[in-house]
N, C-alpha and C positions, 0 to 999 in steps of 0.2 A: 478475518477468516472465521474466527469462532462465531461471530454474529451471524454470518451467512450460514454457517453450519447449523446453528440453532433454528434459523429461519426456515431451512429445509429439511429439519429433522435428521441432520447427520452428526456424526460424533465430533463434538466440539474439540475435545482434546487433540484428536487426530489431525483434524483440519488446522488447529492452532499450531501444532508442531510442525506441520508442512509450511505454514506461514512463517514460522520463525527461522527455519533451517534452509529454506529454498535459495538464499543468496549468501550462504556462508563462505563461499569460495571467491566471491566477487572481488574482494580487495587484493587478493594475490593473483587472481586470473580475470581482469576485467574485459578481456577482449571478447569479441562475438565468437572467435575460434575456440576459446577456452571455456567461457562460462555460458551455461551451467554444467558443461560436460564433465570437467575435472570433479565438480562437486558430487555429480550424479554417480561418477565411477567410484569415488570413496564411499558414498552411502551404500552402494551395491556391495563393495567389499567388506564393509562393516555389517552386512547383514540386514539392512533396512528392508522393508517389504517392497516389492516391485511397484506397488501403487504409489509409494512415496517417491520412488526414483522416477516413475513416469510423470508424476506432477511436476516434479523439479525441471526435468527435460522439457517438458510442454510449455514452460513459461518462456522458452526462447522462441526464436523466429524460425528456427530449422523446420521445414515442412516434413522431415522425417519423423517428427514428434508432434502430431496434431493434437489439439486439445479436444478431448472426446468426453471425459466425464465432468460432472458438475464440479468436482474438486479443482481439476485442471482449469477450467474456465474461470473459476472464481479467483484462483490464484493469480492468473493473468490479469483478471479485471482489477483487482485491488492492489497489485503489486506497485506499479508506477503511481497509481492514484493516491495511495496513503502518503507517499513522498511529497507529491504535489500539493495535497491538502496540507501537510505539515509545513510546507514553504508558504503557502497562502496564510496560514495562522500566524506564522512568525512575522510576517511584515505588517500585520494589524497592530494598532496601539495596544489592544488587551493581550496580545500574544496567545489568545485562547482559541483551541480548536472549535469550542462550543459557538464561538461567534461566526465561523465560516458558513456561507451560504452558497448554494449551487451557483448562483448568478456570480458571486465572487470568483469562483473557481473558473467558470466560463469566461469571464473578463480577462483573468489573469492568463488563460490559455492564449488569448490573442496576442499577448506580448511575448514574442519569441525570445527575448532576453532574459525573461524571468523564468527560472529553473530551466535553463535552456537545454539540459541534458535530457529532459523528459520529453519523449516523443508524444505529440499531441494526438496523433492518429491512434496510438496504443490506448490511450485514455478512453476515447471514443469507441474503438472497436471491442474493449473489454466489456463495456455495458451492452454494446449490440450483440456479443457472443452469449451473454447472460439473458438475452431477450427482453431487457428492461430499458426505459428511457434513461438517458445519461443523468439528467437532473434528479431522478428517483434514486439512482445508484450513488451519486454524490452525496445526497442527503443522508442515505442509509449508512454509507462509510463514515460520514462526519458523525452521525450519531453514535456509532459503534466506537469511534475514536474518542469522543467526548466522555464516553462511560469510563474509559480508561486514561483520561487525560493526564492525571497525576503521573502514573506510571511512564507515559510517553514524554513527559516533559512539556506538555501543551495545555496546561490548566490555566495558563496566564498569569498575569502579574496583577498585584493589588492595584485598584484604580488610582490611588494617589501615586504610586510608582509610576504609573503611565503618564502623570502629569509631571514627573521630574521630581516629586517629593518622596524622599526615601523613607520618612517616618523616624529617622534617627534624631534623638535629641541632642542639642548643642552642648 
């Protein structure tokens, strides 16, 4: 979110905040009937600005909350994609997001058993709503995630650990 905000001259902290909080209600309210509506109601009651609440609501599929702003479209476009990219990274030998390529993401999308909860049509329509090719969108998001790989737990493992060598001395 912050990377796209920077790219478009938008406030990085504000967009980053929306990215961090948009799913805070999901674990307790994972159904389509409740999420993100319970969270949005809480945010409104707590005095969050209307644009934050609107962005949270717009990442649902409810036609009553269309994605109109760049923030809303971007949140939808990166929401599922970041999780999918993380999953792709974690099945690679290196476990590093920096090693993920758009072609790898596209290939994994074809395997419906891989990260099966992720709706592939959402991944594609997110890029479409942003008006950019899917591969370009994936590469941009991968680059942004790689810049924060340590914090995301996606920096990978030491090459010797990937080969089964722990580096421990006997």
